[in-house]
N, C-alpha and C positions, 0 to 999 in steps of 0.2 A: 568920719574918716574911713571906717570899715566898709560902709556902703559904697563909697567912691571906689575903693580898691576892688570890691566884689563886682561892681558894675564894669570896671575896666577889664577884669579877668573874663567875665562873661562875654563882653563885646569882642575881645580879642579871640576867644575860642570860636565864636560864631563867624568871625571874619576868616579865620584859618580854615574852618570847616567849609565855608562857602567857596573859598579859593580852591580847596582840594577837590570838591565835588564838581566844580566848573570844568576842571581838566578832564575828569572821567567821562562826563557826558558828551563832550565834543569829539572824543576819539572813538566812541562806540560804533558809529556808522560811517566808516571811512569809505568813500567811493572813489574809484579811479576813473577819471574822465577819459574819453577816447583820445584826446590830444596829448594826454600825459602817458599813455601806454607806450608810445615810442621811446620815451625817455627811460622807462623802466625796462624795456626790452633791449636796451643798448648793451653792447659787449662789456662796457666798463662797469655795469651793475652785476656782472657774473662774478661770484666769489672765487671761481676756479679759473679766472682769466690768465693767471700767471703760474704755469705749472712749475717752473724753476723756483719761484719765490715760495710756493707752497711746499716743495720738497725741502728747501733750505730751512723753513720754519719748523717742519717736522723733525729735521735733524737737530735743530736747536732744542726743541722740546725733549727729544730723546736724550740728548747729551746732558741737559740740566736736570731733568726729572726722572730719568731712566724709565720713560714711558714712550710707547709708540702707538700710532693709530688713533682712533677715537674721533676722527673727522668725518662727519656725516653719518655716524652710527648712533642710533638711539639706544637708550637703556639706562640702567642705574649703575651706581658705583659698586654694588655688592657682588657683581659677577653673575647675576641671574638673568641674563638677557633672554 
């Protein structure tokens, strides 16, 4: 009985590891084909396409969290930018 459970646990762990590693290897070398570049260059893909919506979301963030800015600015949360 113990060997059956042990075999089940080992096979389950190997299957989970195989599934996890299969996802990592397929995204490592993503290439954008020439006919896909037009889709990525479309105005709808631009995150700043709606300035009014961006301003409204910044107002909501400021009102709820007493924080402003932080969009497009890199750095850590410690204040040592």
